[in-house]
Biopython code that builds the backbone (N, CA, C, O; Angstrom):
import numpy as np
from Bio.PDB.StructureBuilder import StructureBuilder

atoms = [
    (1, "MET", "N", (-10.689, -55.790, 77.027)),
    (1, "MET", "CA", (-10.240, -56.755, 78.004)),
    (1, "MET", "C", (-10.861, -58.102, 77.649)),
    (1, "MET", "O", (-12.080, -58.205, 77.509)),
    (2, "LYS", "N", (-10.051, -59.109, 77.507)),
    (2, "LYS", "CA", (-10.533, -60.423, 77.088)),
    (2, "LYS", "C", (-10.559, -61.389, 78.274)),
    (2, "LYS", "O", (-9.616, -61.442, 79.065)),
    (3, "ILE", "N", (-11.642, -62.144, 78.386)),
    (3, "ILE", "CA", (-11.759, -63.192, 79.395)),
    (3, "ILE", "C", (-11.123, -64.447, 78.813)),
    (3, "ILE", "O", (-11.376, -64.802, 77.662)),
    (4, "ILE", "N", (-10.295, -65.118, 79.615)),
    (4, "ILE", "CA", (-9.655, -66.341, 79.127)),
    (4, "ILE", "C", (-10.175, -67.590, 79.831)),
    (4, "ILE", "O", (-9.906, -68.713, 79.403)),
    (5, "GLU", "N", (-10.920, -67.386, 80.913)),
    (5, "GLU", "CA", (-11.463, -68.525, 81.653)),
    (5, "GLU", "C", (-12.688, -68.059, 82.422)),
    (5, "GLU", "O", (-12.706, -66.954, 82.964)),
    (6, "LEU", "N", (-13.712, -68.903, 82.467)),
    (6, "LEU", "CA", (-14.891, -68.577, 83.267)),
    (6, "LEU", "C", (-15.545, -69.844, 83.758)),
    (6, "LEU", "O", (-15.396, -70.910, 83.161)),
    (7, "SER", "N", (-16.275, -69.717, 84.856)),
    (7, "SER", "CA", (-17.077, -70.824, 85.355)),
    (7, "SER", "C", (-18.263, -70.249, 86.128)),
    (7, "SER", "O", (-18.119, -69.293, 86.889)),
    (8, "PRO", "N", (-19.444, -70.851, 85.918)),
    (8, "PRO", "CA", (-20.632, -70.393, 86.633)),
    (8, "PRO", "C", (-20.598, -70.853, 88.088)),
    (8, "PRO", "O", (-20.098, -71.932, 88.405)),
    (9, "LYS", "N", (-21.132, -70.023, 88.949)),
    (9, "LYS", "CA", (-21.241, -70.324, 90.375)),
    (9, "LYS", "C", (-22.699, -70.173, 90.780)),
    (9, "LYS", "O", (-23.529, -69.759, 89.970)),
    (10, "LYS", "N", (-23.013, -70.501, 92.011)),
    (10, "LYS", "CA", (-24.387, -70.388, 92.504)),
    (10, "LYS", "C", (-24.829, -68.938, 92.589)),
    (10, "LYS", "O", (-24.011, -68.022, 92.680)),
    (11, "LYS", "N", (-26.141, -68.750, 92.557)),
    (11, "LYS", "CA", (-26.779, -67.442, 92.727)),
    (11, "LYS", "C", (-26.341, -66.433, 91.677)),
    (11, "LYS", "O", (-26.111, -65.264, 91.990)),
    (12, "PHE", "N", (-26.226, -66.883, 90.433)),
    (12, "PHE", "CA", (-25.932, -66.017, 89.282)),
    (12, "PHE", "C", (-24.589, -65.292, 89.419)),
    (12, "PHE", "O", (-24.481, -64.097, 89.145)),
    (13, "ARG", "N", (-23.598, -66.023, 89.840)),
    (13, "ARG", "CA", (-22.241, -65.474, 89.939)),
    (13, "ARG", "C", (-21.364, -66.172, 88.901)),
    (13, "ARG", "O", (-21.568, -67.343, 88.582)),
    (14, "LEU", "N", (-20.390, -65.434, 88.384)),
    (14, "LEU", "CA", (-19.408, -65.991, 87.450)),
    (14, "LEU", "C", (-18.012, -65.775, 88.011)),
    (14, "LEU", "O", (-17.674, -64.689, 88.483)),
    (15, "HIS", "N", (-17.213, -66.826, 87.949)),
    (15, "HIS", "CA", (-15.791, -66.666, 88.262)),
    (15, "HIS", "C", (-15.101, -66.390, 86.936)),
    (15, "HIS", "O", (-15.266, -67.144, 85.977)),
    (16, "LEU", "N", (-14.323, -65.305, 86.879)),
    (16, "LEU", "CA", (-13.681, -64.875, 85.639)),
    (16, "LEU", "C", (-12.180, -64.738, 85.816)),
    (16, "LEU", "O", (-11.698, -64.362, 86.885)),
    (17, "ARG", "N", (-11.446, -65.047, 84.753)),
    (17, "ARG", "CA", (-10.009, -64.755, 84.691)),
    (17, "ARG", "C", (-9.783, -64.008, 83.387)),
    (17, "ARG", "O", (-10.155, -64.476, 82.311)),
    (18, "PHE", "N", (-9.165, -62.837, 83.503)),
    (18, "PHE", "CA", (-8.898, -62.000, 82.342)),
    (18, "PHE", "C", (-7.471, -62.207, 81.856)),
    (18, "PHE", "O", (-6.619, -62.718, 82.583)),
    (19, "GLU", "N", (-7.226, -61.804, 80.624)),
    (19, "GLU", "CA", (-5.916, -61.991, 80.007)),
    (19, "GLU", "C", (-4.788, -61.295, 80.760)),
    (19, "GLU", "O", (-3.630, -61.691, 80.624)),
    (20, "ASN", "N", (-5.094, -60.273, 81.546)),
    (20, "ASN", "CA", (-4.054, -59.578, 82.304)),
    (20, "ASN", "C", (-3.805, -60.209, 83.674)),
    (20, "ASN", "O", (-3.014, -59.691, 84.462)),
    (21, "GLY", "N", (-4.482, -61.332, 83.959)),
    (21, "GLY", "CA", (-4.297, -62.042, 85.222)),
    (21, "GLY", "C", (-5.320, -61.717, 86.288)),
    (21, "GLY", "O", (-5.411, -62.434, 87.285)),
    (22, "THR", "N", (-6.091, -60.662, 86.111)),
    (22, "THR", "CA", (-7.132, -60.312, 87.077)),
    (22, "THR", "C", (-8.165, -61.426, 87.117)),
    (22, "THR", "O", (-8.608, -61.905, 86.073)),
    (23, "CYS", "N", (-8.550, -61.839, 88.318)),
    (23, "CYS", "CA", (-9.582, -62.864, 88.430)),
    (23, "CYS", "C", (-10.421, -62.620, 89.670)),
    (23, "CYS", "O", (-10.005, -61.935, 90.604)),
    (24, "GLY", "N", (-11.600, -63.192, 89.656)),
    (24, "GLY", "CA", (-12.517, -63.065, 90.774)),
    (24, "GLY", "C", (-13.928, -63.382, 90.340)),
    (24, "GLY", "O", (-14.168, -63.778, 89.199)),
    (25, "GLU", "N", (-14.860, -63.203, 91.258)),
    (25, "GLU", "CA", (-16.266, -63.482, 90.978)),
    (25, "GLU", "C", (-17.065, -62.196, 90.844)),
    (25, "GLU", "O", (-16.876, -61.241, 91.597)),
    (26, "VAL", "N", (-17.955, -62.198, 89.874)),
    (26, "VAL", "CA", (-18.895, -61.084, 89.718)),
    (26, "VAL", "C", (-20.305, -61.601, 89.989)),
    (26, "VAL", "O", (-20.672, -62.707, 89.593)),
    (27, "ASP", "N", (-21.069, -60.781, 90.665)),
    (27, "ASP", "CA", (-22.453, -61.095, 91.000)),
    (27, "ASP", "C", (-23.352, -60.501, 89.925)),
    (27, "ASP", "O", (-23.426, -59.282, 89.773)),
    (28, "LEU", "N", (-24.034, -61.367, 89.179)),
    (28, "LEU", "CA", (-24.922, -60.923, 88.109)),
    (28, "LEU", "C", (-26.392, -61.092, 88.480)),
    (28, "LEU", "O", (-27.264, -61.021, 87.614)),
    (29, "SER", "N", (-26.665, -61.314, 89.752)),
    (29, "SER", "CA", (-28.039, -61.575, 90.182)),
    (29, "SER", "C", (-28.972, -60.396, 89.902)),
    (29, "SER", "O", (-30.179, -60.596, 89.760)),
    (30, "SER", "N", (-28.449, -59.191, 89.822)),
    (30, "SER", "CA", (-29.309, -58.032, 89.529)),
    (30, "SER", "C", (-29.857, -58.078, 88.105)),
    (30, "SER", "O", (-30.842, -57.404, 87.805)),
    (31, "TYR", "N", (-29.237, -58.859, 87.229)),
    (31, "TYR", "CA", (-29.719, -59.009, 85.849)),
    (31, "TYR", "C", (-30.792, -60.098, 85.727)),
    (31, "TYR", "O", (-31.679, -60.007, 84.878)),
    (32, "ALA", "N", (-30.708, -61.115, 86.571)),
    (32, "ALA", "CA", (-31.599, -62.276, 86.466)),
    (32, "ALA", "C", (-33.066, -61.861, 86.515)),
    (32, "ALA", "O", (-33.499, -61.163, 87.431)),
    (33, "GLY", "N", (-33.813, -62.301, 85.522)),
    (33, "GLY", "CA", (-35.238, -62.015, 85.459)),
    (33, "GLY", "C", (-35.595, -60.721, 84.766)),
    (33, "GLY", "O", (-36.774, -60.392, 84.640)),
    (34, "ARG", "N", (-34.591, -59.975, 84.312)),
    (34, "ARG", "CA", (-34.840, -58.689, 83.661)),
    (34, "ARG", "C", (-34.529, -58.789, 82.177)),
    (34, "ARG", "O", (-33.445, -59.238, 81.802)),
    (35, "GLY", "N", (-35.459, -58.380, 81.333)),
    (35, "GLY", "CA", (-35.254, -58.395, 79.885)),
    (35, "GLY", "C", (-34.872, -59.779, 79.388)),
    (35, "GLY", "O", (-35.499, -60.774, 79.751)),
    (36, "VAL", "N", (-33.828, -59.838, 78.547)),
    (36, "VAL", "CA", (-33.403, -61.126, 77.990)),
    (36, "VAL", "C", (-32.879, -62.073, 79.072)),
    (36, "VAL", "O", (-32.820, -63.285, 78.864)),
    (37, "PHE", "N", (-32.501, -61.520, 80.224)),
    (37, "PHE", "CA", (-31.952, -62.341, 81.290)),
    (37, "PHE", "C", (-33.024, -63.097, 82.077)),
    (37, "PHE", "O", (-32.704, -63.787, 83.044)),
    (38, "VAL", "N", (-34.285, -62.979, 81.677)),
    (38, "VAL", "CA", (-35.345, -63.793, 82.267)),
    (38, "VAL", "C", (-35.055, -65.273, 81.995)),
    (38, "VAL", "O", (-35.486, -66.139, 82.755)),
    (39, "ALA", "N", (-34.331, -65.560, 80.920)),
    (39, "ALA", "CA", (-33.969, -66.946, 80.584)),
    (39, "ALA", "C", (-33.154, -67.599, 81.701)),
    (39, "ALA", "O", (-33.241, -68.811, 81.898)),
    (40, "TRP", "N", (-32.368, -66.815, 82.430)),
    (40, "TRP", "CA", (-31.550, -67.371, 83.509)),
    (40, "TRP", "C", (-32.384, -67.972, 84.630)),
    (40, "TRP", "O", (-31.883, -68.790, 85.400)),
    (41, "LEU", "N", (-33.654, -67.576, 84.733)),
    (41, "LEU", "CA", (-34.502, -68.098, 85.796)),
    (41, "LEU", "C", (-34.940, -69.534, 85.530)),
    (41, "LEU", "O", (-35.377, -70.229, 86.447)),
    (42, "ARG", "N", (-34.825, -69.983, 84.274)),
    (42, "ARG", "CA", (-35.125, -71.383, 83.965)),
    (42, "ARG", "C", (-33.982, -72.260, 84.473)),
    (42, "ARG", "O", (-32.811, -71.948, 84.254)),
    (43, "PRO", "N", (-34.319, -73.346, 85.146)),
    (43, "PRO", "CA", (-33.273, -74.198, 85.722)),
    (43, "PRO", "C", (-32.214, -74.615, 84.692)),
    (43, "PRO", "O", (-32.533, -75.098, 83.606)),
    (44, "GLY", "N", (-30.955, -74.414, 85.065)),
    (44, "GLY", "CA", (-29.832, -74.865, 84.254)),
    (44, "GLY", "C", (-29.357, -73.922, 83.174)),
    (44, "GLY", "O", (-28.286, -74.146, 82.610)),
    (45, "VAL", "N", (-30.099, -72.879, 82.861)),
    (45, "VAL", "CA", (-29.709, -71.998, 81.760)),
    (45, "VAL", "C", (-28.463, -71.183, 82.109)),
    (45, "VAL", "O", (-27.539, -71.103, 81.300)),
    (46, "PHE", "N", (-28.420, -70.584, 83.284)),
    (46, "PHE", "CA", (-27.252, -69.777, 83.646)),
    (46, "PHE", "C", (-25.973, -70.621, 83.599)),
    (46, "PHE", "O", (-24.917, -70.137, 83.194)),
    (47, "GLU", "N", (-26.080, -71.867, 84.012)),
    (47, "GLU", "CA", (-24.928, -72.766, 84.061)),
    (47, "GLU", "C", (-24.424, -73.164, 82.674)),
    (47, "GLU", "O", (-23.334, -73.724, 82.551)),
    (48, "LYS", "N", (-25.193, -72.885, 81.646)),
    (48, "LYS", "CA", (-24.790, -73.225, 80.271)),
    (48, "LYS", "C", (-23.895, -72.164, 79.639)),
    (48, "LYS", "O", (-23.683, -72.183, 78.427)),
    (49, "VAL", "N", (-23.375, -71.249, 80.431)),
    (49, "VAL", "CA", (-22.497, -70.199, 79.919)),
    (49, "VAL", "C", (-21.260, -70.826, 79.283)),
    (49, "VAL", "O", (-20.710, -71.808, 79.782)),
    (50, "THR", "N", (-20.842, -70.237, 78.178)),
    (50, "THR", "CA", (-19.612, -70.661, 77.516)),
    (50, "THR", "C", (-18.760, -69.423, 77.245)),
    (50, "THR", "O", (-19.244, -68.291, 77.279)),
    (51, "LEU", "N", (-17.498, -69.668, 76.980)),
    (51, "LEU", "CA", (-16.587, -68.590, 76.636)),
    (51, "LEU", "C", (-16.495, -68.505, 75.120)),
    (51, "LEU", "O", (-16.015, -69.431, 74.466)),
    (52, "ALA", "N", (-16.952, -67.398, 74.571)),
    (52, "ALA", "CA", (-16.905, -67.193, 73.127)),
    (52, "ALA", "C", (-15.457, -67.008, 72.687)),
    (52, "ALA", "O", (-14.606, -66.603, 73.479)),
    (53, "GLU", "N", (-15.192, -67.298, 71.453)),
    (53, "GLU", "CA", (-13.842, -67.160, 70.901)),
    (53, "GLU", "C", (-13.313, -65.734, 71.060)),
    (53, "GLU", "O", (-12.111, -65.530, 71.230)),
    (54, "ALA", "N", (-14.205, -64.758, 71.005)),
    (54, "ALA", "CA", (-13.811, -63.352, 71.132)),
    (54, "ALA", "C", (-13.512, -62.942, 72.581)),
    (54, "ALA", "O", (-13.075, -61.818, 72.828)),
    (55, "GLY", "N", (-13.749, -63.859, 73.545)),
    (55, "GLY", "CA", (-13.403, -63.571, 74.927)),
    (55, "GLY", "C", (-14.502, -62.970, 75.771)),
    (55, "GLY", "O", (-14.224, -62.187, 76.679)),
    (56, "HIS", "N", (-15.739, -63.317, 75.493)),
    (56, "HIS", "CA", (-16.852, -62.838, 76.301)),
    (56, "HIS", "C", (-17.757, -64.019, 76.664)),
    (56, "HIS", "O", (-17.778, -65.020, 75.947)),
    (57, "PRO", "N", (-18.507, -63.914, 77.771)),
    (57, "PRO", "CA", (-19.426, -64.983, 78.139)),
    (57, "PRO", "C", (-20.686, -64.926, 77.280)),
    (57, "PRO", "O", (-21.185, -63.849, 76.952)),
    (58, "GLU", "N", (-21.187, -66.106, 76.924)),
    (58, "GLU", "CA", (-22.444, -66.154, 76.180)),
    (58, "GLU", "C", (-23.263, -67.355, 76.629)),
    (58, "GLU", "O", (-22.739, -68.369, 77.090)),
    (59, "TRP", "N", (-24.576, -67.190, 76.472)),
    (59, "TRP", "CA", (-25.541, -68.195, 76.878)),
    (59, "TRP", "C", (-26.417, -68.557, 75.685)),
    (59, "TRP", "O", (-26.462, -67.818, 74.701)),
    (60, "PRO", "N", (-27.115, -69.690, 75.767)),
    (60, "PRO", "CA", (-28.045, -70.045, 74.690)),
    (60, "PRO", "C", (-29.049, -68.919, 74.444)),
    (60, "PRO", "O", (-29.447, -68.216, 75.373)),
    (61, "GLY", "N", (-29.444, -68.759, 73.213)),
    (61, "GLY", "CA", (-30.413, -67.729, 72.861)),
    (61, "GLY", "C", (-29.772, -66.405, 72.496)),
    (61, "GLY", "O", (-30.469, -65.402, 72.346)),
    (62, "GLY", "N", (-28.452, -66.386, 72.350)),
    (62, "GLY", "CA", (-27.776, -65.165, 71.936)),
    (62, "GLY", "C", (-27.529, -64.165, 73.051)),
    (62, "GLY", "O", (-27.250, -62.998, 72.775)),
    (63, "ILE", "N", (-27.625, -64.588, 74.293)),
    (63, "ILE", "CA", (-27.365, -63.693, 75.418)),
    (63, "ILE", "C", (-25.860, -63.630, 75.645)),
    (63, "ILE", "O", (-25.198, -64.664, 75.730)),
    (64, "ASP", "N", (-25.321, -62.420, 75.743)),
    (64, "ASP", "CA", (-23.900, -62.271, 76.051)),
    (64, "ASP", "C", (-23.679, -60.998, 76.855)),
    (64, "ASP", "O", (-24.565, -60.151, 76.970)),
    (65, "LEU", "N", (-22.476, -60.884, 77.407)),
    (65, "LEU", "CA", (-22.115, -59.703, 78.193)),
    (65, "LEU", "C", (-20.757, -59.190, 77.749)),
    (65, "LEU", "O", (-19.898, -59.955, 77.311)),
    (66, "CYS", "N", (-20.581, -57.887, 77.871)),
    (66, "CYS", "CA", (-19.351, -57.219, 77.485)),
    (66, "CYS", "C", (-18.251, -57.504, 78.519)),
    (66, "CYS", "O", (-18.440, -57.245, 79.707)),
    (67, "PRO", "N", (-17.111, -58.033, 78.077)),
    (67, "PRO", "CA", (-16.044, -58.315, 79.036)),
    (67, "PRO", "C", (-15.483, -57.055, 79.699)),
    (67, "PRO", "O", (-15.066, -57.113, 80.856)),
    (68, "ASP", "N", (-15.463, -55.930, 79.004)),
    (68, "ASP", "CA", (-14.977, -54.687, 79.611)),
    (68, "ASP", "C", (-15.871, -54.279, 80.786)),
    (68, "ASP", "O", (-15.377, -53.883, 81.842)),
    (69, "ALA", "N", (-17.179, -54.376, 80.595)),
    (69, "ALA", "CA", (-18.121, -54.031, 81.662)),
    (69, "ALA", "C", (-17.951, -54.984, 82.848)),
    (69, "ALA", "O", (-18.024, -54.560, 84.001)),
    (70, "LEU", "N", (-17.726, -56.267, 82.567)),
    (70, "LEU", "CA", (-17.512, -57.227, 83.649)),
    (70, "LEU", "C", (-16.209, -56.939, 84.391)),
    (70, "LEU", "O", (-16.146, -57.082, 85.612)),
    (71, "PHE", "N", (-15.178, -56.539, 83.668)),
    (71, "PHE", "CA", (-13.901, -56.186, 84.299)),
    (71, "PHE", "C", (-14.093, -54.996, 85.242)),
    (71, "PHE", "O", (-13.591, -55.006, 86.366)),
    (72, "MET", "N", (-14.809, -53.983, 84.790)),
    (72, "MET", "CA", (-15.048, -52.814, 85.633)),
    (72, "MET", "C", (-15.894, -53.178, 86.846)),
    (72, "MET", "O", (-15.660, -52.676, 87.945)),
    (73, "ARG", "N", (-16.860, -54.034, 86.649)),
    (73, "ARG", "CA", (-17.710, -54.475, 87.757)),
    (73, "ARG", "C", (-16.879, -55.247, 88.784)),
    (73, "ARG", "O", (-17.050, -55.065, 89.989)),
    (74, "LEU", "N", (-15.989, -56.099, 88.307)),
    (74, "LEU", "CA", (-15.150, -56.904, 89.184)),
    (74, "LEU", "C", (-14.142, -56.059, 89.956)),
    (74, "LEU", "O", (-13.940, -56.267, 91.152)),
    (75, "THR", "N", (-13.520, -55.121, 89.283)),
    (75, "THR", "CA", (-12.431, -54.348, 89.885)),
    (75, "THR", "C", (-12.873, -53.038, 90.522)),
    (75, "THR", "O", (-12.138, -52.465, 91.327)),
    (76, "GLY", "N", (-14.062, -52.558, 90.174)),
    (76, "GLY", "CA", (-14.522, -51.265, 90.674)),
    (76, "GLY", "C", (-13.893, -50.097, 89.937)),
    (76, "GLY", "O", (-14.035, -48.946, 90.351)),
    (77, "LYS", "N", (-13.198, -50.390, 88.843)),
    (77, "LYS", "CA", (-12.551, -49.330, 88.064)),
    (77, "LYS", "C", (-13.571, -48.611, 87.187)),
    (77, "LYS", "O", (-14.592, -49.177, 86.797)),
    (78, "SER", "N", (-13.271, -47.364, 86.890)),
    (78, "SER", "CA", (-14.126, -46.558, 86.020)),
    (78, "SER", "C", (-13.703, -46.765, 84.573)),
    (78, "SER", "O", (-12.623, -47.298, 84.319)),
    (79, "PRO", "N", (-14.533, -46.354, 83.619)),
    (79, "PRO", "CA", (-14.125, -46.430, 82.209)),
    (79, "PRO", "C", (-12.820, -45.674, 81.953)),
    (79, "PRO", "O", (-11.998, -46.116, 81.149)),
    (80, "GLU", "N", (-12.626, -44.545, 82.626)),
    (80, "GLU", "CA", (-11.402, -43.765, 82.440)),
    (80, "GLU", "C", (-10.168, -44.496, 82.969)),
    (80, "GLU", "O", (-9.067, -44.313, 82.450)),
    (81, "ASP", "N", (-10.351, -45.321, 83.996)),
    (81, "ASP", "CA", (-9.241, -46.126, 84.514)),
    (81, "ASP", "C", (-8.844, -47.215, 83.524)),
    (81, "ASP", "O", (-7.662, -47.504, 83.335)),
    (82, "VAL", "N", (-9.841, -47.806, 82.903)),
    (82, "VAL", "CA", (-9.600, -48.912, 81.975)),
    (82, "VAL", "C", (-9.148, -48.396, 80.610)),
    (82, "VAL", "O", (-8.317, -49.013, 79.944)),
    (83, "PHE", "N", (-9.703, -47.268, 80.210)),
    (83, "PHE", "CA", (-9.394, -46.660, 78.913)),
    (83, "PHE", "C", (-8.895, -45.233, 79.144)),
    (83, "PHE", "O", (-9.674, -44.289, 79.016)),
    (84, "PRO", "N", (-7.617, -45.054, 79.481)),
    (84, "PRO", "CA", (-7.086, -43.726, 79.825)),
    (84, "PRO", "C", (-7.320, -42.648, 78.778)),
    (84, "PRO", "O", (-7.356, -41.465, 79.116)),
    (85, "VAL", "N", (-7.478, -43.026, 77.526)),
    (85, "VAL", "CA", (-7.714, -42.034, 76.466)),
    (85, "VAL", "C", (-9.008, -41.252, 76.715)),
    (85, "VAL", "O", (-9.169, -40.146, 76.198)),
    (86, "LEU", "N", (-9.914, -41.807, 77.489)),
    (86, "LEU", "CA", (-11.170, -41.118, 77.789)),
    (86, "LEU", "C", (-10.974, -39.910, 78.699)),
    (86, "LEU", "O", (-11.840, -39.038, 78.759)),
    (87, "ARG", "N", (-9.855, -39.847, 79.404)),
    (87, "ARG", "CA", (-9.581, -38.713, 80.280)),
    (87, "ARG", "C", (-9.356, -37.418, 79.505)),
    (87, "ARG", "O", (-9.687, -36.331, 79.979)),
    (88, "ASN", "N", (-8.800, -37.547, 78.327)),
    (88, "ASN", "CA", (-8.500, -36.380, 77.503)),
    (88, "ASN", "C", (-9.095, -36.567, 76.105)),
    (88, "ASN", "O", (-8.380, -36.876, 75.152)),
    (89, "PRO", "N", (-10.398, -36.376, 75.999)),
    (89, "PRO", "CA", (-11.022, -36.569, 74.687)),
    (89, "PRO", "C", (-10.460, -35.593, 73.655)),
    (89, "PRO", "O", (-10.095, -34.468, 73.996)),
    (90, "PRO", "N", (-10.392, -36.015, 72.415)),
    (90, "PRO", "CA", (-9.866, -35.125, 71.376)),
    (90, "PRO", "C", (-10.749, -33.891, 71.208)),
    (90, "PRO", "O", (-11.969, -33.941, 71.367)),
    (91, "VAL", "N", (-10.101, -32.812, 70.889)),
    (91, "VAL", "CA", (-10.835, -31.557, 70.639)),
    (91, "VAL", "C", (-10.914, -31.372, 69.123)),
    (91, "VAL", "O", (-9.905, -31.419, 68.419)),
    (92, "HIS", "N", (-12.117, -31.165, 68.651)),
    (92, "HIS", "CA", (-12.337, -30.978, 67.214)),
    (92, "HIS", "C", (-12.741, -29.535, 66.932)),
    (92, "HIS", "O", (-13.478, -28.923, 67.706)),
    (93, "ALA", "N", (-12.265, -29.013, 65.845)),
    (93, "ALA", "CA", (-12.588, -27.632, 65.475)),
    (93, "ALA", "C", (-13.971, -27.543, 64.865)),
    (93, "ALA", "O", (-14.413, -26.456, 64.493)),
]
sb = StructureBuilder()
sb.init_structure("model")
sb.init_model(0)
sb.init_chain("A")
sb.init_seg("    ")
for serial, (resi, resn, name, xyz) in enumerate(atoms, 1):
    if name == "N":
        sb.init_residue(resn, " ", resi, " ")
    sb.init_atom(name, np.array(xyz, "f"), 0.0, 1.0, " ", f" {name:<3s}", serial, name[0])
structure = sb.get_structure()
């Protein structure tokens, strides 16, 4: 799932628009201050988010997030909903 538009909002939220038309805000505050996301606690860093050519959000210092995970977070869908092939995994001999 590719993001085609994004904008930072207050309190570590991102407004996202995906290539399929789905849009809305995701709350990323649970990440702030944890691991590499400690950088977001510095004033102005979270707001420096850009949309990478590959369709994912990225921040200075090499911080990025998976657009598929953000889509699932936004919609409440499971991996099996987004990737139906996961419902019937191949059987190998």
